C-alpha positions in Angstrom: -16.8 41.6 17.7 -17.3 38.2 19.2 -14.4 36.1 20.4 -15.1 32.5 19.6 -13.3 30.0 21.9 -14.4 27.1 19.7 -15.0 27.3 16.0 -18.2 25.2 16.4 -19.9 28.3 17.9 -19.1 30.3 14.7 -20.4 27.4 12.5 -23.6 27.0 14.5 -26.5 26.6 12.1 -24.2 25.9 9.2 -22.9 22.5 10.2 -24.1 19.5 8.2 -23.5 15.8 8.8 -21.4 14.2 6.2 -20.4 10.5 5.9 -16.8 9.5 5.3 -15.5 6.4 3.7 -12.2 5.7 5.6 -10.2 2.9 4.2 -8.4 0.8 6.8 -4.7 0.3 6.8 -3.7 -2.6 4.7 -0.6 -4.7 4.2 1.1 -7.1 1.9 0.4 -10.7 2.5 2.3 -13.3 0.4 3.3 -10.5 -2.0 -0.3 -9.3 -2.5 -1.9 -6.2 -1.1 -4.7 -6.8 1.3 -6.8 -3.8 2.2 -7.8 -3.2 5.8 -11.4 -2.9 7.1 -13.0 0.3 6.1 -15.2 2.4 8.4 -17.9 5.0 7.7 -17.8 7.6 10.4 -19.9 10.7 10.2 -18.5 14.2 11.0 -20.1 17.6 11.3 -18.7 20.1 8.8 -19.5 23.3 7.0 -19.4 22.5 3.2 -18.7 25.2 0.6 -17.5 25.4 -3.0 -13.8 25.5 -3.2 -12.3 28.9 -4.3 -9.6 29.4 -6.9 -7.2 30.0 -4.0 -8.2 26.7 -2.4 -7.5 25.0 -5.7 -3.9 26.2 -5.7 -3.3 23.8 -2.8 -4.1 20.7 -4.9 -1.8 19.2 -7.7 -1.9 21.1 -11.0 -3.6 18.2 -12.9 -6.6 18.4 -10.6 -7.1 22.1 -10.5 -9.8 22.0 -13.2 -11.9 19.4 -11.3 -15.0 20.1 -9.3 -14.1 20.7 -5.7 -15.5 21.5 -2.3 -14.0 22.6 1.0 -15.0 21.4 4.4 -14.5 23.1 7.8 -14.7 20.6 10.7 -13.6 20.2 14.3 -12.9 16.5 13.3 -9.6 15.7 11.7 -9.7 14.3 8.1 -7.1 12.3 6.3 -5.8 13.6 3.0 -4.0 12.1 0.0 -1.0 14.3 0.9 -0.8 12.7 4.4 -1.7 9.0 3.8 -1.7 8.4 0.1 -4.6 8.0 -2.4 -5.6 4.5 -1.2 -6.0 5.5 2.5 -7.3 9.1 2.2 -10.8 9.9 3.4 -13.6 10.1 0.9 -16.6 12.3 1.7 -20.1 11.6 0.6 -21.9 14.8 0.0 -24.8 15.9 -2.3 -25.0 12.6 -4.0 -21.3 12.5 -5.0 -18.1 11.2 -3.5 -15.1 13.5 -2.9 -11.5 12.5 -2.3 -9.8 14.7 0.4 -6.7 16.1 -1.2 -5.3 18.5 1.4 -6.1 19.3 5.1 -5.0 22.3 7.0 -5.0 22.3 10.8 -6.2 25.7 11.8 -4.8 25.9 15.3 -6.4 29.3 15.9 -10.0 28.4 16.2 -9.4 24.7 16.6 -10.7 23.3 13.3 -9.6 21.6 10.1 -10.1 22.9 6.6 -10.0 20.3 3.9 -10.2 20.5 0.1 -11.7 17.6 -1.7 -12.0 16.7 -5.4 -15.1 15.0 -6.8 -14.5 11.4 -7.7 -15.8 10.7 -11.2 -17.9 7.6 -11.6 -16.4 4.9 -13.8 -17.9 4.9 -17.2 -18.1 1.5 -18.9 
């Protein structure tokens, strides 16, 4: 059995480039919320369908939504950590996904994130 020092070796050949939408920190100015400058970094991640066990980590009302999980050496920001307005959004397979929960896997040195598909506004 191989002993991987860095999880990127285990993910070799499975990594994909995904683009994040990362809202900037905002603040209230004169009683009105002003959002910060957003960035669009890219990260390398293994993207998979979320399992039923993964879905147990998100709030009950979202457990029936379409979801993915990402394994990445790059940290991601979740709704749980920074709130819905500042959490990372992932663009993958033509859809946007809101990162709900991130787990820091200290053994292996990577992050596992669960993201829910953002539904397009229907007018």
